[in-house]
N, C-alpha and C positions, 0 to 999 in steps of 0.2 A: 156478340162483339168478338173480334180477334183478340187473342191474351198474349201479351207480351211472355217470353219465356223468362222463368225467375232465374235471377242472376246470383242466386246463391244455392248452398248444397244443403239439401234436408239432412239434417246430421244424424236423426235417430232412424232413418232408413233403414242401416244394416242390422239395429236392434229388432225391428219389425220384422225384418226376413227372418231371423234366427228365432224370433218367437214363434213366427207361423209355422216352420219346418216344413213336414210334407204334406199341411193338412191341406184340404181342397179351399181356395179362397179367390174371392174377386177382385183382390187389390191388384193394381198394377204397379209393381215394384219400380219400373224404369220410370213411370210418371212420379212416382214418390221420390225417386232419387233427385228429381229436378224441384222438388217441393210441390205439394198438392197447392191449388187454389180455394181459398175460401170462398164462396159465394152466399152475400145476404141480399135477400128480395124482401122489398117490403109492400105488401098490398096496401098497407096503411101508413102513410107518412105524414099524419098531424103529430103533433108535439105531445099526445098524451102517450105515444110508442116509441116514436125516433127522436132522439134527444136534439129537438131543432126549436128555433122560435123565429116566429114573424119580425121582420124587422123595421124599425121604426123610420119611416119615410117622410115624415112630417103630416101626413094625413092617414091616418087608422082606417078610416071609414069609406076611402074610395073604392075598396075592391072589397068583395064580400068572399071570404076563402071558408070553403066546405071540403073536409078531409076526406071523408068517404061519402061522396055524392053517386047516385046512379048513373052510370055511363052507358045508354042503350045501344050502341053499336056492340058491345061485348056482352049482350046478355048471355048468360048460361056460362060463364067463362069459368072453367075449373081452376085458374090460376090466379083470380079477384080481379081480372081486369074489368069487371063489370062495377068496381068501385074504385074511383080515382079522387084527385083532389080537383076541385071545381074553384075556378078563380073567375070571379063575373065583376065586372066594375058597373058603378052606379053613376058614374060621370064619366065625360071625355078626359082622355089623357090618363085614366088609371092605371096603377102600376103597384106590383107588391112581390116582396121576396122574402124567402124563407131560407134560414142558414143553420147548418148542422153546429151545435156546441160541442162536440167532441172534436180533438183534434188528434189526428191520426198520423201516425210516423211509417214511413216505408212506402212501398210500391202498391199503391190503392187506385184502382180503376173504380169510376164513377158513371153511371149511365141512367137514363130514364126516357118515358117516352112524353111526348107532347104532342097534343091533337086539338082540332076544332070540329065542331058538329055544325055549326051556323055560321053565316056571314055577316050576320048583324053585329055591327061595332068594332069589326076587322078594318084597320087602316092599312091600305095598301103601303110597302116598306116601310111601315111603322110599327105596328104589331107585332110582338115577337115573344117566343119562349125561350128560354136561358138555362145554362149551367155553367157554374164557376169553380174553379178550385183557386182556394187563397191561402198562400204561404202562411206560414206563420211568422210574426213579427213584422208586418207590414211589408212581407216579401211579394214576389210578383203573383199579379192574377190572371190565370188563364179562362177565357170564356167562350164559349161557342153558343150561337143563336140561330134560333129557327125563325125566320124572319117571312111574315104572310107578303106574298107576291101575286095580287091579282091578276098580274097577264098571265100566268102559267097554272091560275089556279091550285095555287100549291104553296111550298116554302123554300126559300131561298138560306141556305146554310152559309154562316159567316164567322169566323176566327177574328178573335182578339187576343193581346197580351199588352198589359198594362194600359187598356184604352185604344192601342193601336190596332190597325189592321193586321191579319196576319193568316199567310197561306193564301188560299185562291177560295172564291165562294162557288158555291156547288147549287144549282138549282134541282128542285125534285118536282117536276112539272104532275100535277093532279094529286099531290100527296098531301092530305088531310091528316094525317098522323106519321109521326118520325118519330124515329130513335137517337138523341144527342147524347155523347160519351166523351169522357177525358180518360185515355188510356196512358197509365205511368210505365213506362219502359225503364226506369231506372235512371238513364241520363238523359230520357227525351220523354217529351209529353205529345201524346197524338190528339188533336181533335178530329173525331170521327163520327159519322153518322149513315143514316139508311131508312129505307121505309120497312117497316115489319110487315113480314108476310104470314106470321103464326104468333102464337102464345109467348113463344121464347124470344127474349129479347135480342138473342143473338142472331136470331133467322131473318135476314135483313136482305134487301133488293136495293141497289146495288149492294154487295159485300163489303162493308166498311169501307165506304167512300173517305179518303182522308181530305179533311179541309185543311189541315194544317200539321206541321210536325216540327215540334218546337224544342229546341235545346234546354235541359233544365240544368238551373244554376244549383251549383254546390250549396251546401246548407239550405235546403227548401223542402226538403224529405216530409216536414210535417204541415200539416195543412188540414182546413175545413172546407166544406163543400157549400154552396148557394145554388138556389134553383127559385125560377118565378116567372113572372109576365111583367111585359111593359107596353106602352102605347096602346091600350085598350080603351075604346069610345065607348060611351053609355052602352051598357047590356053585351058589351063585347064579351067572350067567353072564351077561356082557354083551359084544358084539361091537361094534368100532369100526372102520371101512374108509374107503377114498376120501377121506384128508385132501387137501384141495385149498387151494391159495392162489393166488390171484387178483391181481395188481397192473399198473401203467401202468408205462412207462419210465421215469416220474419215481421209480421205487423207489431207494432208497439203501440198500443192505446197509454202505455206507461210501461216503464221500466219493470216493477213486477208482474204487470199483465202478461209480458210476453211468455216467459215460462209456464205460467198457468194455463195459458192459450194454449201452447202447445201440447201439453199434458192432455188437456179435455179433447183437444181436435184429433189427438192419437187414440182417445177411448171411443169418441164417434166414428172413427173409421173402423175400429173393430166392431162395434155394434152395427154398421151399415153392412159391413161384410157378414155377418151374423143375420140379419135381415134378408140377405140375398140368399143363404143358406135355406131358412125358412119359405121363402117366396118359390124358391125352386123346387119345394117339396123333398128334399134329400132324405133318406133313410139309409138305416144301416150302421155298421159300428163305425166306420169312416166319418160318417156325418155326426154322430154324437161326440165322438173325439175332436172332431173340427169345433163343434159347438163349443165344447169345454175349453178349448185352447183360446178361444176368441173371446169368451166371457172373461175368463182368468186373466189373459191379457189387459182387456179392457178395465177390470177391476184393480189392476195393480196400477195403470198409468192414470186413471181418473182418482185412486186415491193419494197418490202421488199431487195431482195439481188440486185435490182437495187441501191437503196437509198445508201444501203452499199458500192456497187462499185462506187458510184460518189464519196462519202466521202474517199474512198480509195485512189482514183485516185487526188482528191484536196490535201489531206495529205502526199501523195507520200509514201505510207505504203506497195504497192503490190511488190512483188519479183521481180527481174530486168527482169525475162523472162515471166512473165505474161503480156498476150495480153489485158490489160485493158481496152484501148481505144475502140478497137474494139469489145470487149466483151459487152463494155457499149451501144454502139451502136446497137448491135444485140440484147440485151435486150429490148432496146427501141422499137427497130423494132418489137418485138414480143410481147410487151404489146400494140402496135398499132394496133395489129391485134386481141388480145385474149379480151381485154376490150371492144369493142365495141361489139364483139360477145356475151359476157356475157350479154349485155345490150340488146339485139336481142332476147336472150332466153327469159329473163324476160318480154320483152314485148310479144313474144309469148304465155308467162304464162298468161299474162294479159288478152289477147285477148281470150283464151281457144284454141288455135291452137295446133296441135300435130306433126309439123314436126320439126326436127333438122337439116335438109339437108341444108339450107341456112349457115350454119357456117362451113361447110366444108372445105373450101380454109382458112379459118383462122385458124382452127385448124392445117392443114397442115405446114402453114408459120410459126406458133407459135412453132410449135414442131421443125422443121427446125432451126429456128433462137437461140432458148435458146439451143439446143444442140450444136451447132457451138460455142456459149458462154460459155459452160459448158468446152468444149476443149481448148477455150482460155484462161480461169482461169486456167486451168491446164498445161497452157503455150504452147500448139501447136499453130503454127502460120502458116500463107501463104498470100502470097503478093495479093493474090485473093481470096475473100470469097468463090466464086463459086467453085473453084478448092478444097478448104477444105472442103466444102459440100459434094462434089462427092467423095472425097477420104476417108470420115469418115464414120465409121457406128459405133454409139451410140446406146448402149441397155444399159438398167438397169434390174438386174435380183434379 
């Protein structure tokens, strides 16, 4: 999906450039100057992992929802597309929706895939999958629908704002799977769609077709998101997958969370760069020096985030949905791996050695744990850390 350029300046980019100095780095400081984009993609969008709930529509038994059903057209997918949320109706007129519980403030783009695998129970111009952005405080609701159109054996995309049609409908003939997304550009919201042509949710044909471009009202920066299906007749089935949230480091899941999140994202970026050095098979004194700098800087910024997180927990200033205690444990674990690795590299420098291989496992675990903590600071949860690690794909662009 096309991402709007962040409107804020990434204030810690000069510090990042100074800390890296002349070391070999894969970080693009020009991009960082605009502010990085955090992308959270969930392979499992059930309430045990993502903080959401099935909404009460007066009939909780009309649609059976399975959060990780086998989606055969994507068999063998490396990014988890072979497991999706399945909504199957037991009656005519079945509908169900799922809404996130976390209220996010800032420029947040949300998107997902909607698909059908059988025509049974699909009603022409009635059956649909949707995504909504719901502004806090009974604010405006933007909605993008993928409506089944039997005449074109595909979907017609329709936009709405507060229940009224918005923009221009787009037909996608022959499409049995589509991406629907709401892009937040700061002062406007774009309802975009396309047919996925790969595992990446951004690989679309046509490239980001705009259904509607809506002006965003002032004071509506905070919102939750919802998705679901409507108009399914008996045995009608709709599949939803690859729920994705994108946001800059100005995102506020809560006032205390923003500063903590920035520190942890910084740490993740240093560790990501360290992983790139390892993947490239870098050797020599320069590689050891660069690795030390990256791990040392990661330790410093993550320790700042850890300290702030401990204070927020003690002062009870975190938002109610923030998984603060679990995040604190994961940051502590990350530091427990990364700091010793930095000292190992310092010792390697002093001995004149040229290998960075000994910190391979340290960097891997550090990345896993700090990425998990970032998701938990944003409110995402799981009864099992292992399950969340497996279902979460975090990237920073």
